[in-house]
C-alpha positions in Angstrom: 0.0 -0.1 0.0 1.1 3.5 -0.7 1.7 5.8 2.3 1.1 9.5 1.6 2.7 11.8 4.0 2.5 15.7 3.9 5.5 17.6 5.2 4.0 21.1 6.2 4.8 24.3 8.2 3.0 27.3 9.2 6.0 29.5 8.4 8.4 29.7 5.6 12.2 29.4 6.1 12.0 26.4 8.6 13.7 24.0 6.3 10.7 22.0 5.3 11.9 21.2 1.6 15.3 20.1 3.0 13.4 17.8 5.4 11.5 16.3 2.4 14.6 16.0 0.2 16.6 14.4 2.9 14.1 11.9 4.1 13.1 10.9 0.5 16.8 10.4 -0.3 17.3 8.2 2.8 14.2 5.9 1.9 15.1 5.9 -1.8 18.6 4.8 -1.0 17.2 2.0 1.2 15.4 0.6 -1.9 11.9 2.2 -1.3 10.0 3.5 -4.3 9.4 7.2 -3.6 7.5 10.0 -5.2 7.8 13.6 -4.1 5.0 15.9 -4.9 5.9 19.6 -4.9 2.8 21.2 -3.7 4.1 24.7 -3.6 2.5 25.5 -7.0 3.7 29.2 -7.0 7.1 29.0 -5.5 8.4 25.5 -6.2 11.8 24.6 -5.1 12.4 20.8 -4.6 13.9 20.5 -8.0 16.4 23.3 -7.2 17.3 21.7 -3.9 18.0 18.5 -5.7 19.9 19.9 -8.6 17.1 19.1 -11.2 16.0 21.0 -14.2 12.7 19.5 -15.3 11.3 20.6 -18.7 7.7 20.3 -17.5 5.8 20.9 -14.2 2.4 20.6 -12.6 1.3 23.9 -14.3 1.5 21.9 -17.6 -0.7 19.0 -15.9 -3.4 21.5 -14.6 -3.5 23.3 -17.9 -4.1 20.0 -19.7 -0.9 20.1 -21.8 0.7 17.0 -20.1 -0.3 14.1 -18.0 1.6 13.4 -14.6 3.8 10.6 -16.2 5.1 13.2 -18.7 6.2 15.7 -16.1 7.6 13.2 -13.7 11.4 13.3 -13.3 14.0 11.1 -11.9 15.9 12.4 -8.7 18.5 10.8 -6.5 18.6 7.1 -6.0 15.7 6.6 -8.4 13.2 8.7 -6.6 10.5 10.2 -8.7 9.6 13.9 -8.4 6.5 15.8 -9.8 7.9 19.3 -9.9 5.7 22.5 -9.6 6.1 25.8 -11.4 7.7 29.0 -9.9 6.7 32.6 -10.3 3.3 31.8 -11.7 -0.1 32.5 -10.1 -2.3 30.3 -12.3 -2.6 27.4 -9.9 -1.9 28.8 -6.4 -5.6 28.1 -5.6 -6.8 24.9 -7.1 -10.5 24.7 -7.9 -12.6 21.5 -7.4 -12.0 20.2 -11.0 -8.4 20.4 -10.6 -8.2 18.8 -7.2 -10.3 15.9 -8.8 -7.9 15.6 -11.7 -4.8 15.5 -9.5 -6.5 12.8 -7.4 -7.5 10.7 -10.3 -4.0 11.4 -12.0 -2.2 9.9 -8.9 -4.5 7.0 -8.7 -3.7 6.2 -12.4 0.1 6.0 -11.7 0.5 2.3 -11.4 4.1 2.5 -9.9 3.1 0.9 -6.5 5.2 3.6 -4.7 5.9 2.9 -1.1 5.9 6.4 -0.1 4.5 9.6 -1.4 5.9 12.8 0.3 3.9 16.0 -0.4 6.0 19.2 0.2 3.3 21.8 0.8 3.8 25.5 0.7 4.0 27.3 4.0 1.1 29.0 5.8 -2.6 28.4 5.8 -3.9 28.8 2.3 -6.5 26.6 0.7 -4.0 24.6 -1.1 -2.0 23.9 2.0 -5.2 22.7 3.8 -6.3 20.4 0.7 -2.9 18.7 0.5 -2.8 18.1 4.3 -6.3 16.6 4.6 -5.6 14.4 1.4 -2.5 12.9 3.0 -2.6 10.0 5.3 -0.4 11.5 7.8 0.9 15.1 8.6 4.3 16.1 9.6 4.7 19.6 10.9 8.1 21.2 10.7 8.9 24.2 12.9 11.9 25.7 14.7 12.6 27.3 18.1 11.7 30.7 16.7 8.8 32.1 18.5 7.0 33.1 15.2 7.5 29.6 13.8 5.9 28.0 16.8 3.0 30.5 16.7 2.3 29.8 13.0 2.7 26.1 13.5 0.1 26.3 16.2 -2.1 28.5 13.8 -1.9 25.8 11.1 -2.8 22.9 13.5 -5.7 24.9 14.9 -7.0 25.6 11.3 -6.8 21.9 10.3 -8.3 20.7 13.4 -11.2 23.1 13.7 -12.3 23.4 10.2 -11.0 20.2 8.7 -11.2 17.8 11.6 -7.6 16.8 11.6 -6.7 15.3 14.9 -3.2 13.9 14.6 0.1 15.7 14.0 3.7 14.6 13.9 6.2 17.3 15.0 9.7 17.8 13.8 11.8 20.6 15.2 14.5 21.8 12.9 17.6 24.0 13.6 18.0 23.1 17.3 21.0 23.5 19.5 20.3 20.2 21.3 17.4 17.9 22.0 16.4 19.8 25.2 15.5 22.9 23.1 13.5 20.7 20.6 11.4 19.1 23.6 10.9 22.6 24.9 9.3 23.6 21.6 7.2 20.3 21.8 6.2 21.1 25.3 5.1 24.7 24.5 2.9 23.3 21.6 1.4 20.6 23.5 0.4 22.9 26.6 -1.5 25.3 24.3 -3.1 22.6 22.1 -4.2 20.4 25.2 -6.0 23.7 26.5 -7.7 24.8 23.4 -7.7 22.0 20.8 -8.7 18.4 20.6 -5.7 17.1 18.8 -2.8 14.7 19.3 0.9 15.9 18.9 3.4 13.2 18.6 7.0 14.3 18.9 8.8 12.9 15.9 12.3 14.1 16.2 14.8 17.1 15.9 17.4 18.2 13.5 20.4 20.1 14.7 21.3 23.4 13.5 24.1 22.9 11.0 26.2 25.3 8.7 26.5 22.2 6.3 22.8 22.3 5.5 23.4 25.7 3.9 26.3 24.2 2.1 24.1 21.3 0.8 21.7 23.6 -0.6 24.2 25.5 -2.4 25.8 22.4 -3.8 22.0 21.1 -4.7 22.5 17.9 -2.9 20.8 16.3 0.2 23.2 16.5 3.3 22.5 12.6 3.8 24.5 12.2 0.4 27.0 15.0 0.9 28.0 14.1 4.4 26.2 10.9 5.6 28.3 10.7 8.9 27.3 14.1 10.2 24.9 14.4 13.0 22.4 16.3 10.9 22.4 13.4 8.3 22.0 10.8 11.1 19.0 12.8 12.4 17.3 12.5 9.0 18.0 8.9 8.8 16.3 8.4 12.1 13.4 10.3 10.9 13.3 8.1 7.8 13.2 4.9 9.9 10.4 6.3 11.8 8.4 7.1 8.8 9.1 3.6 7.4 7.7 2.1 10.6 4.5 4.1 10.5 1.5 1.9 9.8 -0.9 2.7 6.9 -4.5 3.3 8.2 -6.9 1.3 6.1 -9.8 3.8 7.0 -9.7 7.0 4.8 -9.8 10.1 7.1 -12.5 11.6 4.7 -14.0 11.9 1.3 -10.9 13.3 -0.3 -7.6 11.3 0.2 -4.8 10.3 -2.1 -4.7 6.6 -3.0 -7.8 5.8 -0.8 -9.0 3.3 -3.4 -5.9 1.2 -2.9 -6.4 1.4 0.8 -9.8 -0.1 0.4 -8.6 -2.9 -1.8 -8.6 -6.3 0.1 -5.1 -7.7 0.6 -4.3 -11.0 -1.0 
């Protein structure tokens, strides 16, 4: 069964795309079939982070020019990537027909992916809520910065109160140590327990590392650039946790990626 995980954030600049790129690289290197969907449809950058130059992107799909397989490109370790466009406003708010086309287009990809990672845009736009609610699980990336924590809470509040999302996995990026990450988790859970009916599970942390900036400049995942670093080991740990996550066979709602496969009986 295909496991669909959205990786999201309330605030930009918290390293969300780097998290996607490194976790996907870890799992692809381990032999898993990986698809990365760049869902930042106006300011795409997963292709830049991984040093790719795709000729087509999701704008060509939504405009009807190309199907998903035609725009799919190969990334590191054989992972597949559905790139988005950049600097275009055409599809920054998908309508109902476009959402349905994407749902059907992904179902039609008979590649039996082990994992699909959705790199959402930051914030609380309609596209952000759509991709998060359509994923099986939501990983929320934040940093110790107070504005990032506030925006992370705002995103969880919106997803829980309006879209009935009740379960979130928290990754704290750019920390000095694990104590700082756990303090961020504590702050969010204290407020969430008081005002929201949700579950926040601490998923892990990533240390602040100057090599991350170097890996982005070199357009390579840090797990490939320096696999022995503490940061790379943190990403490997996150990848193992994701690999161990069970797939729920009960769709969260009426719109969910690969829900038809979830309902198919196992043989």
